[in-house]
C-alpha positions as a LaTeX table, in Angstrom:
\begin{tabular}{lrrr}
\hline
Residue & $x$ (\AA) & $y$ (\AA) & $z$ (\AA) \\
\hline
Unk1 & 0.11 & 0.13 & $-0.09$ \\
Unk2 & 2.96 & 2.25 & 0.45 \\
Unk3 & 3.68 & 1.45 & $-3.04$ \\
Unk4 & 0.50 & 3.28 & $-4.26$ \\
Unk5 & 0.85 & 5.81 & $-1.78$ \\
Unk6 & 4.56 & 6.52 & $-1.18$ \\
Unk7 & 3.61 & 9.84 & 0.21 \\
Unk8 & 1.53 & 8.99 & 2.46 \\
Unk9 & 3.19 & 8.85 & 6.06 \\
Unk10 & 2.30 & 6.07 & 9.07 \\
Unk11 & $-0.94$ & 6.47 & 10.84 \\
Unk12 & $-0.90$ & 8.31 & 13.42 \\
Unk13 & $-1.33$ & 7.14 & 17.35 \\
Unk14 & $-4.38$ & 8.79 & 19.11 \\
Unk15 & $-2.88$ & 7.69 & 22.44 \\
Unk16 & 0.57 & 9.51 & 22.36 \\
Unk17 & 1.50 & 13.16 & 21.30 \\
Unk18 & $-0.46$ & 16.42 & 21.71 \\
Unk19 & $-4.34$ & 16.10 & 22.28 \\
Unk20 & $-5.06$ & 19.44 & 20.24 \\
Unk21 & $-2.33$ & 18.66 & 17.58 \\
Unk22 & $-3.50$ & 15.31 & 16.93 \\
Unk23 & $-6.89$ & 16.90 & 16.87 \\
Unk24 & $-6.10$ & 19.29 & 14.25 \\
Unk25 & $-3.91$ & 17.51 & 12.09 \\
Unk26 & $-6.92$ & 14.89 & 11.91 \\
Unk27 & $-9.80$ & 17.43 & 11.30 \\
Unk28 & $-7.29$ & 18.87 & 8.70 \\
Unk29 & $-7.08$ & 15.58 & 7.05 \\
Unk30 & $-10.64$ & 14.23 & 7.01 \\
Unk31 & $-11.73$ & 18.02 & 5.91 \\
Unk32 & $-11.46$ & 16.65 & 1.92 \\
Unk33 & $-13.30$ & 13.82 & 3.30 \\
Unk34 & $-16.05$ & 15.38 & 4.56 \\
Unk35 & $-17.15$ & 17.19 & 2.07 \\
Unk36 & $-16.84$ & 14.45 & $-0.84$ \\
Unk37 & $-19.41$ & 12.55 & 1.39 \\
Unk38 & $-21.85$ & 15.08 & 0.19 \\
Unk39 & $-20.17$ & 15.06 & $-3.07$ \\
Unk40 & $-22.07$ & 11.55 & $-4.10$ \\
Unk41 & $-25.38$ & 12.89 & $-4.03$ \\
Unk42 & $-24.42$ & 16.05 & $-5.40$ \\
Unk43 & $-22.85$ & 14.78 & $-8.51$ \\
Unk44 & $-25.48$ & 12.82 & $-9.06$ \\
Unk45 & $-28.42$ & 15.09 & $-9.01$ \\
Unk46 & $-26.47$ & 17.45 & $-11.12$ \\
Unk47 & $-26.05$ & 15.04 & $-14.00$ \\
Unk48 & $-29.42$ & 12.98 & $-13.68$ \\
Unk49 & $-31.13$ & 16.34 & $-13.88$ \\
Unk50 & $-30.22$ & 17.14 & $-17.49$ \\
Unk51 & $-31.82$ & 14.22 & $-18.29$ \\
Unk52 & $-35.43$ & 15.57 & $-17.29$ \\
Unk53 & $-37.91$ & 15.93 & $-14.34$ \\
Unk54 & $-38.88$ & 12.39 & $-14.26$ \\
Unk55 & $-35.49$ & 10.95 & $-13.62$ \\
Unk56 & $-34.94$ & 13.56 & $-11.28$ \\
Unk57 & $-38.38$ & 12.92 & $-9.20$ \\
Unk58 & $-37.14$ & 9.20 & $-9.25$ \\
Unk59 & $-34.06$ & 10.30 & $-7.76$ \\
Unk60 & $-35.57$ & 11.99 & $-4.93$ \\
Unk61 & $-37.77$ & 8.82 & $-4.42$ \\
Unk62 & $-34.80$ & 7.01 & $-3.88$ \\
Unk63 & $-32.73$ & 9.09 & $-1.44$ \\
Unk64 & $-35.33$ & 7.95 & 1.87 \\
Unk65 & $-34.68$ & 4.15 & 1.28 \\
Unk66 & $-30.65$ & 4.53 & 0.33 \\
Unk67 & $-30.78$ & 7.39 & 3.66 \\
Unk68 & $-32.17$ & 4.29 & 5.54 \\
Unk69 & $-29.54$ & 1.71 & 4.95 \\
Unk70 & $-27.02$ & 3.81 & 5.32 \\
Unk71 & $-28.01$ & 4.38 & 8.71 \\
Unk72 & $-27.82$ & 0.56 & 9.06 \\
Unk73 & $-24.32$ & 0.46 & 7.74 \\
Unk74 & $-23.29$ & 3.44 & 9.68 \\
Unk75 & $-24.39$ & 1.94 & 12.72 \\
Unk76 & $-22.48$ & $-1.49$ & 11.78 \\
Unk77 & $-18.95$ & 0.70 & 11.13 \\
Unk78 & $-19.40$ & 2.55 & 14.73 \\
Unk79 & $-19.34$ & $-1.51$ & 16.23 \\
Unk80 & $-16.41$ & $-2.10$ & 14.16 \\
Unk81 & $-14.63$ & 1.39 & 14.63 \\
Unk82 & $-15.03$ & 1.20 & 18.14 \\
Unk83 & $-14.11$ & $-2.10$ & 18.78 \\
Unk84 & $-10.89$ & $-2.53$ & 16.86 \\
Unk85 & $-10.18$ & 1.13 & 18.30 \\
Unk86 & $-10.20$ & $-0.21$ & 21.97 \\
Unk87 & $-7.91$ & $-2.97$ & 20.87 \\
Unk88 & $-5.69$ & $-1.22$ & 18.93 \\
Unk89 & $-5.08$ & 1.49 & 22.14 \\
Unk90 & $-4.94$ & $-1.38$ & 24.55 \\
Unk91 & $-1.93$ & $-2.69$ & 22.05 \\
Unk92 & $-3.94$ & $-5.98$ & 21.43 \\
Unk93 & $-2.70$ & $-6.21$ & 17.36 \\
Unk94 & $-3.97$ & $-10.15$ & 17.44 \\
Unk95 & $-7.25$ & $-9.21$ & 18.63 \\
Unk96 & $-7.44$ & $-6.21$ & 16.25 \\
Unk97 & $-6.87$ & $-8.02$ & 13.23 \\
Unk98 & $-9.61$ & $-10.61$ & 14.56 \\
Unk99 & $-12.14$ & $-8.19$ & 15.02 \\
Unk100 & $-11.16$ & $-6.52$ & 11.45 \\
Unk101 & $-11.48$ & $-9.83$ & 9.47 \\
Unk102 & $-14.68$ & $-10.69$ & 11.46 \\
Unk103 & $-16.21$ & $-7.37$ & 11.12 \\
Unk104 & $-15.96$ & $-6.90$ & 7.56 \\
Unk105 & $-17.87$ & $-10.35$ & 6.62 \\
Unk106 & $-20.48$ & $-9.24$ & 8.81 \\
Unk107 & $-21.12$ & $-6.51$ & 7.18 \\
Unk108 & $-20.82$ & $-8.00$ & 3.86 \\
Unk109 & $-23.26$ & $-10.28$ & 5.10 \\
Unk110 & $-25.82$ & $-8.06$ & 6.61 \\
Unk111 & $-25.18$ & $-5.82$ & 3.03 \\
Unk112 & $-25.67$ & $-8.95$ & 0.99 \\
Unk113 & $-29.29$ & $-9.45$ & 3.09 \\
Unk114 & $-30.57$ & $-6.25$ & 3.02 \\
Unk115 & $-29.68$ & $-5.88$ & $-0.94$ \\
Unk116 & $-31.65$ & $-9.53$ & $-1.58$ \\
Unk117 & $-34.68$ & $-7.89$ & 0.64 \\
Unk118 & $-34.59$ & $-4.80$ & $-1.07$ \\
Unk119 & $-34.39$ & $-5.82$ & $-4.75$ \\
Unk120 & $-37.84$ & $-8.27$ & $-4.08$ \\
Unk121 & $-39.96$ & $-5.48$ & $-2.04$ \\
Unk122 & $-38.80$ & $-2.50$ & $-4.12$ \\
Unk123 & $-41.76$ & $-2.59$ & $-6.41$ \\
Unk124 & $-44.31$ & $-2.51$ & $-3.07$ \\
Unk125 & $-41.92$ & $-0.14$ & $-1.35$ \\
Unk126 & $-41.60$ & 2.85 & $-3.85$ \\
Unk127 & $-45.67$ & 2.13 & $-4.49$ \\
Unk128 & $-46.41$ & 3.13 & $-1.10$ \\
Unk129 & $-44.30$ & 6.38 & $-1.29$ \\
Unk130 & $-46.12$ & 7.29 & $-4.14$ \\
Unk131 & $-43.98$ & 6.63 & $-7.07$ \\
Unk132 & $-46.11$ & 5.17 & $-10.24$ \\
Unk133 & $-46.01$ & 5.26 & $-13.67$ \\
Unk134 & $-42.68$ & 5.64 & $-15.80$ \\
Unk135 & $-41.14$ & 7.35 & $-12.61$ \\
Unk136 & $-41.94$ & 4.15 & $-10.88$ \\
Unk137 & $-39.74$ & 2.09 & $-13.65$ \\
Unk138 & $-36.66$ & 4.68 & $-13.41$ \\
Unk139 & $-37.17$ & 4.16 & $-9.69$ \\
Unk140 & $-36.61$ & 0.85 & $-10.07$ \\
Unk141 & $-33.90$ & 0.57 & $-12.51$ \\
Unk142 & $-32.05$ & 2.58 & $-10.74$ \\
Unk143 & $-32.52$ & 0.67 & $-7.25$ \\
Unk144 & $-31.88$ & $-2.72$ & $-8.99$ \\
Unk145 & $-28.76$ & $-1.93$ & $-9.49$ \\
Unk146 & $-27.86$ & $-0.17$ & $-6.24$ \\
Unk147 & $-29.60$ & $-2.89$ & $-4.25$ \\
Unk148 & $-27.53$ & $-5.76$ & $-5.79$ \\
Unk149 & $-24.33$ & $-3.60$ & $-5.36$ \\
Unk150 & $-24.79$ & $-2.14$ & $-2.21$ \\
Unk151 & $-22.14$ & $-4.68$ & $-0.80$ \\
Unk152 & $-19.44$ & $-1.82$ & $-2.05$ \\
Unk153 & $-21.15$ & 1.10 & $-0.14$ \\
Unk154 & $-21.26$ & $-0.84$ & 3.11 \\
Unk155 & $-17.46$ & $-2.16$ & 2.44 \\
Unk156 & $-16.69$ & 1.38 & 1.69 \\
Unk157 & $-17.89$ & 2.81 & 4.68 \\
Unk158 & $-16.45$ & 0.05 & 6.95 \\
Unk159 & $-13.09$ & 0.39 & 5.49 \\
Unk160 & $-12.68$ & 3.96 & 5.60 \\
Unk161 & $-13.94$ & 3.72 & 9.24 \\
Unk162 & $-11.34$ & 1.26 & 10.09 \\
Unk163 & $-8.57$ & 3.39 & 8.45 \\
Unk164 & $-9.89$ & 6.23 & 10.59 \\
Unk165 & $-9.97$ & 3.81 & 13.94 \\
Unk166 & $-6.48$ & 2.71 & 13.76 \\
Unk167 & $-5.09$ & 6.32 & 13.05 \\
Unk168 & $-4.73$ & 6.55 & 9.46 \\
Unk169 & $-7.30$ & 9.53 & 8.55 \\
Unk170 & $-5.27$ & 11.17 & 5.94 \\
Unk171 & $-5.26$ & 8.08 & 3.59 \\
Unk172 & $-8.97$ & 7.29 & 4.38 \\
Unk173 & $-9.80$ & 11.01 & 3.66 \\
Unk174 & $-7.86$ & 10.51 & 0.34 \\
Unk175 & $-9.49$ & 7.42 & $-0.36$ \\
Unk176 & $-13.09$ & 9.47 & $-0.22$ \\
Unk177 & $-12.05$ & 11.96 & $-2.62$ \\
Unk178 & $-10.59$ & 9.51 & $-4.79$ \\
Unk179 & $-13.78$ & 7.87 & $-4.69$ \\
Unk180 & $-16.26$ & 10.62 & $-5.87$ \\
Unk181 & $-13.45$ & 11.65 & $-8.15$ \\
Unk182 & $-14.25$ & 8.23 & $-9.96$ \\
Unk183 & $-17.84$ & 8.68 & $-9.60$ \\
Unk184 & $-17.61$ & 12.22 & $-11.37$ \\
Unk185 & $-15.79$ & 10.72 & $-14.38$ \\
Unk186 & $-18.11$ & 8.10 & $-14.96$ \\
Unk187 & $-21.48$ & 9.64 & $-14.30$ \\
Unk188 & $-21.81$ & 11.00 & $-17.25$ \\
Unk189 & $-19.85$ & 8.56 & $-19.05$ \\
Unk190 & $-22.70$ & 5.97 & $-18.09$ \\
Unk191 & $-25.49$ & 8.53 & $-17.82$ \\
Unk192 & $-25.17$ & 10.05 & $-21.48$ \\
Unk193 & $-22.89$ & 7.28 & $-22.93$ \\
Unk194 & $-19.58$ & 8.13 & $-25.13$ \\
Unk195 & $-18.01$ & 6.03 & $-27.44$ \\
Unk196 & $-18.07$ & 2.55 & $-26.94$ \\
Unk197 & $-20.36$ & 3.15 & $-23.81$ \\
Unk198 & $-24.09$ & 3.22 & $-24.65$ \\
Unk199 & $-26.13$ & 5.42 & $-22.09$ \\
Unk200 & $-27.94$ & 4.24 & $-19.46$ \\
Unk201 & $-29.81$ & 7.04 & $-18.36$ \\
Unk202 & $-30.33$ & 6.63 & $-14.64$ \\
Unk203 & $-29.08$ & 3.49 & $-14.03$ \\
Unk204 & $-25.58$ & 4.61 & $-14.86$ \\
Unk205 & $-25.84$ & 6.81 & $-11.85$ \\
Unk206 & $-26.09$ & 3.73 & $-9.96$ \\
Unk207 & $-23.64$ & 2.46 & $-11.43$ \\
Unk208 & $-21.21$ & 4.43 & $-11.32$ \\
Unk209 & $-21.85$ & 5.00 & $-7.83$ \\
Unk210 & $-21.34$ & 1.25 & $-7.23$ \\
Unk211 & $-17.61$ & 1.22 & $-8.85$ \\
Unk212 & $-16.82$ & 4.51 & $-6.95$ \\
Unk213 & $-17.52$ & 2.66 & $-3.88$ \\
Unk214 & $-15.98$ & $-0.38$ & $-5.02$ \\
Unk215 & $-12.65$ & 1.53 & $-5.84$ \\
Unk216 & $-12.54$ & 2.84 & $-2.13$ \\
Unk217 & $-13.59$ & $-0.62$ & $-0.63$ \\
Unk218 & $-10.82$ & $-2.54$ & $-1.99$ \\
Unk219 & $-8.35$ & 0.23 & $-1.52$ \\
Unk220 & $-9.30$ & 0.24 & 2.30 \\
Unk221 & $-8.99$ & $-3.51$ & 2.47 \\
Unk222 & $-5.85$ & $-3.42$ & 1.14 \\
Unk223 & $-4.82$ & $-0.62$ & 3.44 \\
Unk224 & $-5.82$ & $-2.53$ & 6.32 \\
Unk225 & $-4.05$ & $-6.04$ & 5.35 \\
Unk226 & $-0.91$ & $-4.88$ & 3.99 \\
Unk227 & $-0.12$ & $-1.79$ & 5.45 \\
Unk228 & $-1.45$ & $-2.48$ & 9.21 \\
Unk229 & $-1.67$ & $-6.22$ & 9.28 \\
Unk230 & $-5.27$ & $-6.16$ & 9.94 \\
Unk231 & $-6.09$ & $-9.55$ & 8.17 \\
Unk232 & $-6.55$ & $-12.72$ & 10.30 \\
Unk233 & $-7.95$ & $-16.30$ & 8.42 \\
Unk234 & $-7.72$ & $-17.74$ & 12.17 \\
Unk235 & $-10.92$ & $-15.10$ & 13.11 \\
Unk236 & $-12.79$ & $-17.25$ & 10.52 \\
Unk237 & $-13.26$ & $-19.87$ & 12.88 \\
Unk238 & $-16.98$ & $-20.37$ & 14.15 \\
Unk239 & $-16.11$ & $-19.84$ & 17.85 \\
Unk240 & $-13.59$ & $-16.15$ & 17.21 \\
Unk241 & $-16.34$ & $-15.32$ & 14.59 \\
Unk242 & $-19.35$ & $-15.21$ & 17.11 \\
Unk243 & $-17.22$ & $-13.57$ & 19.78 \\
Unk244 & $-16.33$ & $-11.06$ & 17.84 \\
Unk245 & $-19.47$ & $-10.42$ & 16.08 \\
Unk246 & $-21.20$ & $-10.26$ & 19.57 \\
Unk247 & $-18.95$ & $-7.37$ & 20.32 \\
Unk248 & $-19.63$ & $-5.71$ & 17.39 \\
Unk249 & $-23.35$ & $-6.11$ & 17.28 \\
Unk250 & $-23.18$ & $-4.58$ & 21.15 \\
Unk251 & $-22.34$ & $-1.07$ & 19.96 \\
Unk252 & $-23.84$ & $-1.37$ & 16.48 \\
Unk253 & $-27.22$ & $-1.81$ & 17.59 \\
Unk254 & $-27.80$ & 1.54 & 19.50 \\
Unk255 & $-25.29$ & 3.21 & 17.08 \\
Unk256 & $-27.93$ & 2.17 & 14.15 \\
Unk257 & $-31.03$ & 3.25 & 16.53 \\
Unk258 & $-29.40$ & 6.93 & 17.21 \\
Unk259 & $-29.01$ & 6.90 & 13.54 \\
Unk260 & $-32.53$ & 6.18 & 11.92 \\
Unk261 & $-33.89$ & 8.73 & 14.44 \\
Unk262 & $-32.21$ & 11.16 & 13.07 \\
Unk263 & $-34.20$ & 10.54 & 9.60 \\
Unk264 & $-37.41$ & 10.06 & 11.40 \\
Unk265 & $-37.37$ & 13.14 & 13.16 \\
Unk266 & $-36.56$ & 14.90 & 10.06 \\
Unk267 & $-39.41$ & 13.12 & 8.66 \\
Unk268 & $-41.80$ & 14.32 & 11.10 \\
Unk269 & $-40.38$ & 18.13 & 11.51 \\
Unk270 & $-41.03$ & 18.19 & 7.59 \\
Unk271 & $-44.82$ & 17.48 & 8.09 \\
Unk272 & $-45.03$ & 19.59 & 10.49 \\
Unk273 & $-43.43$ & 22.64 & 8.41 \\
Unk274 & $-45.54$ & 21.67 & 5.42 \\
Unk275 & $-48.68$ & 22.32 & 7.91 \\
Unk276 & $-47.44$ & 26.21 & 7.46 \\
Unk277 & $-47.52$ & 26.20 & 3.67 \\
Unk278 & $-45.10$ & 25.46 & 0.76 \\
Unk279 & $-43.33$ & 28.69 & 1.41 \\
Unk280 & $-42.48$ & 27.41 & 4.93 \\
Unk281 & $-40.98$ & 23.99 & 3.14 \\
Unk282 & $-39.44$ & 25.97 & 0.39 \\
Unk283 & $-37.68$ & 28.09 & 2.87 \\
Unk284 & $-36.86$ & 25.81 & 5.83 \\
Unk285 & $-35.16$ & 23.37 & 2.94 \\
Unk286 & $-33.01$ & 26.27 & 1.70 \\
Unk287 & $-32.05$ & 27.61 & 5.15 \\
Unk288 & $-30.95$ & 23.70 & 6.00 \\
Unk289 & $-28.81$ & 23.61 & 2.92 \\
Unk290 & $-26.99$ & 26.94 & 4.10 \\
Unk291 & $-27.14$ & 25.37 & 7.91 \\
Unk292 & $-24.72$ & 23.05 & 6.55 \\
Unk293 & $-22.24$ & 25.13 & 6.25 \\
Unk294 & $-21.75$ & 25.65 & 9.55 \\
Unk295 & $-21.31$ & 21.77 & 10.45 \\
Unk296 & $-18.16$ & 21.43 & 7.81 \\
Unk297 & $-14.94$ & 21.77 & 10.65 \\
Unk298 & $-16.82$ & 20.30 & 13.07 \\
Unk299 & $-17.89$ & 17.33 & 11.43 \\
Unk300 & $-14.31$ & 16.62 & 9.96 \\
Unk301 & $-13.23$ & 16.85 & 14.09 \\
Unk302 & $-16.03$ & 14.67 & 14.88 \\
Unk303 & $-14.99$ & 11.90 & 12.19 \\
Unk304 & $-11.71$ & 10.92 & 14.01 \\
Unk305 & $-13.30$ & 12.13 & 17.56 \\
Unk306 & $-14.86$ & 8.47 & 18.69 \\
Unk307 & $-11.97$ & 6.33 & 17.47 \\
Unk308 & $-9.54$ & 8.83 & 19.50 \\
Unk309 & $-11.83$ & 8.33 & 22.66 \\
Unk310 & $-11.96$ & 4.47 & 22.36 \\
Unk311 & $-8.15$ & 4.35 & 21.75 \\
Unk312 & $-7.42$ & 6.00 & 24.63 \\
Unk313 & $-9.90$ & 4.03 & 26.80 \\
Unk314 & $-8.49$ & 0.80 & 25.41 \\
Unk315 & $-5.02$ & 1.98 & 26.46 \\
Unk316 & $-6.48$ & 3.07 & 30.31 \\
Unk317 & $-5.46$ & 7.02 & 28.96 \\
Unk318 & $-8.27$ & 8.42 & 31.18 \\
Unk319 & $-6.45$ & 11.63 & 31.36 \\
Unk320 & $-6.42$ & 12.18 & 27.93 \\
Unk321 & $-10.10$ & 11.24 & 27.29 \\
Unk322 & $-11.03$ & 14.15 & 29.48 \\
Unk323 & $-8.73$ & 16.52 & 27.21 \\
Unk324 & $-10.20$ & 15.72 & 24.58 \\
Unk325 & $-13.48$ & 16.42 & 26.08 \\
Unk326 & $-12.49$ & 19.62 & 27.12 \\
Unk327 & $-10.70$ & 20.55 & 23.54 \\
Unk328 & $-13.53$ & 19.51 & 21.59 \\
Unk329 & $-16.15$ & 20.92 & 22.95 \\
Unk330 & $-14.39$ & 24.37 & 23.56 \\
Unk331 & $-13.96$ & 24.05 & 20.03 \\
Unk332 & $-17.61$ & 23.46 & 18.96 \\
Unk333 & $-19.23$ & 25.79 & 21.15 \\
Unk334 & $-17.12$ & 28.81 & 20.05 \\
Unk335 & $-16.88$ & 27.79 & 16.63 \\
Unk336 & $-20.28$ & 27.51 & 16.41 \\
Unk337 & $-21.09$ & 30.45 & 18.12 \\
Unk338 & $-19.35$ & 32.86 & 15.69 \\
Unk339 & $-21.20$ & 31.24 & 12.84 \\
Unk340 & $-24.24$ & 31.73 & 14.34 \\
Unk341 & $-23.42$ & 35.43 & 14.86 \\
Unk342 & $-22.43$ & 35.55 & 11.18 \\
Unk343 & $-25.58$ & 34.21 & 10.01 \\
Unk344 & $-27.38$ & 36.65 & 12.13 \\
Unk345 & $-25.52$ & 39.37 & 10.86 \\
Unk346 & $-25.51$ & 38.26 & 7.01 \\
Unk347 & $-29.00$ & 36.38 & 6.65 \\
Unk348 & $-30.74$ & 38.96 & 4.81 \\
Unk349 & $-28.48$ & 39.18 & 2.51 \\
Unk350 & $-27.36$ & 35.41 & 1.95 \\
Unk351 & $-31.26$ & 34.60 & 0.87 \\
Unk352 & $-30.86$ & 36.73 & $-1.96$ \\
Unk353 & $-28.76$ & 34.15 & $-3.33$ \\
Unk354 & $-31.49$ & 31.49 & $-3.05$ \\
Unk355 & $-34.89$ & 33.25 & $-3.79$ \\
Unk356 & $-36.44$ & 36.20 & $-4.93$ \\
Unk357 & $-40.14$ & 35.37 & $-2.81$ \\
Unk358 & $-40.47$ & 38.17 & $-0.50$ \\
Unk359 & $-42.23$ & 35.23 & 1.77 \\
Unk360 & $-39.44$ & 32.71 & 1.51 \\
Unk361 & $-36.72$ & 34.99 & 2.01 \\
Unk362 & $-38.69$ & 36.16 & 5.12 \\
Unk363 & $-38.61$ & 32.60 & 6.41 \\
Unk364 & $-35.40$ & 31.83 & 5.79 \\
Unk365 & $-33.74$ & 34.84 & 7.49 \\
Unk366 & $-35.89$ & 34.43 & 10.24 \\
Unk367 & $-34.49$ & 30.60 & 10.43 \\
Unk368 & $-31.12$ & 31.47 & 9.66 \\
Unk369 & $-31.40$ & 34.43 & 12.83 \\
Unk370 & $-33.24$ & 31.82 & 15.54 \\
Unk371 & $-31.75$ & 28.32 & 14.61 \\
Unk372 & $-28.28$ & 28.85 & 14.44 \\
Unk373 & $-27.41$ & 29.87 & 18.37 \\
Unk374 & $-28.26$ & 26.34 & 18.51 \\
Unk375 & $-25.12$ & 24.91 & 16.58 \\
Unk376 & $-22.66$ & 24.67 & 19.31 \\
Unk377 & $-25.16$ & 22.73 & 21.75 \\
Unk378 & $-26.00$ & 20.50 & 19.10 \\
Unk379 & $-22.65$ & 19.78 & 18.05 \\
Unk380 & $-21.69$ & 18.83 & 21.76 \\
Unk381 & $-24.58$ & 16.56 & 22.15 \\
Unk382 & $-23.33$ & 14.91 & 19.01 \\
Unk383 & $-19.75$ & 14.54 & 20.23 \\
Unk384 & $-21.17$ & 13.74 & 23.85 \\
Unk385 & $-22.91$ & 10.60 & 21.81 \\
Unk386 & $-19.13$ & 10.00 & 20.53 \\
Unk387 & $-17.68$ & 9.74 & 23.78 \\
Unk388 & $-20.09$ & 7.72 & 25.49 \\
Unk389 & $-19.70$ & 5.06 & 22.74 \\
Unk390 & $-15.64$ & 5.00 & 22.60 \\
Unk391 & $-15.90$ & 4.90 & 26.66 \\
Unk392 & $-17.64$ & 1.23 & 26.37 \\
Unk393 & $-21.25$ & 2.70 & 26.78 \\
Unk394 & $-23.04$ & 2.30 & 23.31 \\
Unk395 & $-26.85$ & 2.61 & 24.87 \\
Unk396 & $-26.05$ & 6.08 & 26.56 \\
Unk397 & $-25.30$ & 7.31 & 22.97 \\
Unk398 & $-28.37$ & 6.11 & 21.94 \\
Unk399 & $-30.76$ & 7.73 & 24.76 \\
Unk400 & $-29.04$ & 11.03 & 24.15 \\
Unk401 & $-30.07$ & 10.50 & 20.59 \\
Unk402 & $-33.50$ & 9.53 & 21.62 \\
Unk403 & $-33.90$ & 12.33 & 24.21 \\
Unk404 & $-33.12$ & 15.39 & 21.60 \\
Unk405 & $-35.43$ & 13.66 & 18.89 \\
Unk406 & $-38.47$ & 11.95 & 20.86 \\
Unk407 & $-38.09$ & 13.53 & 24.00 \\
Unk408 & $-37.88$ & 17.21 & 23.18 \\
Unk409 & $-37.70$ & 18.20 & 19.08 \\
Unk410 & $-40.95$ & 16.70 & 18.14 \\
Unk411 & $-42.82$ & 17.64 & 21.32 \\
Unk412 & $-41.82$ & 21.14 & 21.19 \\
Unk413 & $-42.39$ & 21.17 & 17.49 \\
Unk414 & $-46.23$ & 20.00 & 17.85 \\
Unk415 & $-46.50$ & 22.49 & 20.49 \\
Unk416 & $-45.25$ & 24.90 & 17.87 \\
Unk417 & $-48.05$ & 23.77 & 15.13 \\
Unk418 & $-50.38$ & 23.92 & 17.96 \\
Unk419 & $-49.96$ & 27.54 & 18.49 \\
Unk420 & $-50.02$ & 27.93 & 14.94 \\
Unk421 & $-46.42$ & 29.66 & 14.92 \\
Unk422 & $-43.82$ & 28.89 & 12.41 \\
Unk423 & $-41.21$ & 30.93 & 14.17 \\
Unk424 & $-42.23$ & 29.26 & 17.09 \\
Unk425 & $-40.97$ & 26.00 & 14.98 \\
Unk426 & $-37.56$ & 27.86 & 14.91 \\
Unk427 & $-37.36$ & 28.76 & 18.64 \\
Unk428 & $-38.69$ & 24.73 & 19.26 \\
Unk429 & $-35.77$ & 23.34 & 17.08 \\
Unk430 & $-33.27$ & 25.95 & 19.01 \\
Unk431 & $-34.57$ & 24.71 & 22.51 \\
Unk432 & $-34.38$ & 21.17 & 21.71 \\
Unk433 & $-30.67$ & 21.66 & 20.35 \\
Unk434 & $-29.56$ & 23.75 & 23.85 \\
Unk435 & $-31.13$ & 21.52 & 26.17 \\
Unk436 & $-30.18$ & 18.13 & 24.46 \\
Unk437 & $-26.75$ & 19.70 & 24.43 \\
Unk438 & $-26.51$ & 20.70 & 27.92 \\
Unk439 & $-27.62$ & 17.11 & 29.04 \\
Unk440 & $-24.67$ & 15.54 & 26.73 \\
Unk441 & $-22.14$ & 18.08 & 28.10 \\
Unk442 & $-22.97$ & 17.76 & 32.09 \\
Unk443 & $-23.06$ & 13.64 & 31.38 \\
Unk444 & $-20.02$ & 13.33 & 29.91 \\
Unk445 & $-18.27$ & 15.61 & 32.00 \\
Unk446 & $-19.49$ & 13.51 & 35.29 \\
Unk447 & $-18.39$ & 10.71 & 33.06 \\
Unk448 & $-14.96$ & 11.55 & 32.58 \\
Unk449 & $-14.42$ & 13.42 & 36.20 \\
Unk450 & $-15.22$ & 9.41 & 37.17 \\
Unk451 & $-13.00$ & 7.44 & 35.32 \\
Unk452 & $-10.14$ & 6.15 & 37.57 \\
Unk453 & $-6.21$ & 7.51 & 37.53 \\
Unk454 & $-4.78$ & 6.61 & 34.03 \\
Unk455 & $-3.54$ & 2.85 & 34.09 \\
Unk456 & $-6.01$ & 1.33 & 36.61 \\
Unk457 & $-8.86$ & $-1.24$ & 35.84 \\
Unk458 & $-12.36$ & 0.74 & 35.31 \\
Unk459 & $-14.94$ & 0.05 & 37.73 \\
Unk460 & $-16.36$ & $-3.32$ & 38.22 \\
Unk461 & $-19.01$ & $-4.12$ & 35.91 \\
Unk462 & $-17.95$ & $-1.90$ & 33.01 \\
Unk463 & $-16.72$ & $-3.94$ & 30.06 \\
Unk464 & $-15.17$ & $-3.07$ & 26.86 \\
\hline
\end{tabular}
């Protein structure tokens, strides 16, 4: 793998060196990869839009299902990442290799199962979503390819997560960017056709994505095997596989639940927003796209935060976890407060690039002057989940997600609907973010302060 990427340095060790320096380096390394995450959908949407309204509508129908499946893959990725990082931090290389090997097989099997189930149920699924006629045919053409090839999405995601888990965030970010580049190059080739390639329309977008993800999966797997020696054929023995899968699933199930709650909550909030009219939906959706800009840097930091915590937890370096908490949460709070101030000042000018409709512009401005003041706390809430998962307490992370979505956001938003206040809906989001973030911060602060001294055994009953 060094031959493929001779300029890449060896993986970083999260358990030594400056905490702040390591966090800054990994954040910078992951920044291009963070941007690439959303690049796949943007590229596909850009090229498919040139085919006309029906293909673009068909793409819209596919997003919720793909998001749901990716939530499952992401949850599995967290399970593999956390357990491997614990083993790497504890200098248990043989155990880490077994977890990587067994984990990749588990992910592949579940991806194949989901793909087969999805393929044979897609007609009924998308009819329930309202797709019909020519649009339904386009949806099924796209999803038939995506379902049968979704194993590449799963293995690419898990492979990249594992590179980050062992401290190889620079290579992980590079692989993500290269995958996006391949997708952008293949999209027009397969969608519109060129030379010996016949245009496949919307199906070409699915094929381009699968091939790009296959590249990422192959490079990540090769790097884990050759660059990090994390492949062990002995891990496929029945007893070892069952033990490894049990550890992974213990983390994966709560992580998957937490991930699924996010699109569920978004769907409910979209329905509530729709009760205020199309302008409200348009304004909130456009403001939400602008909102995403504020999370680029914190997301880049967050990608490697959980494995950083998990490695130090595995090494019993609890003081470093305490430092991680202080640095990460202070960064999130002050960075997002700065972004909130910028949104408040420039909101009336920013919205002009998105709409000339006075009502929609007014809604966007109101959103951007209220909601961003909670960005710092919602990022702290997200980081809190990473701290609990990395410290061997995955259920607490799921409960935090449920608190925000089910316990605060949805009830507060329903109250705003009952009061017939669209502005109240934005205040409801702010209140949910602030309260859930404050709870997360308080609980994680308590967690890290109760850790034993470095190197000591954990409290009785805690598992790793």
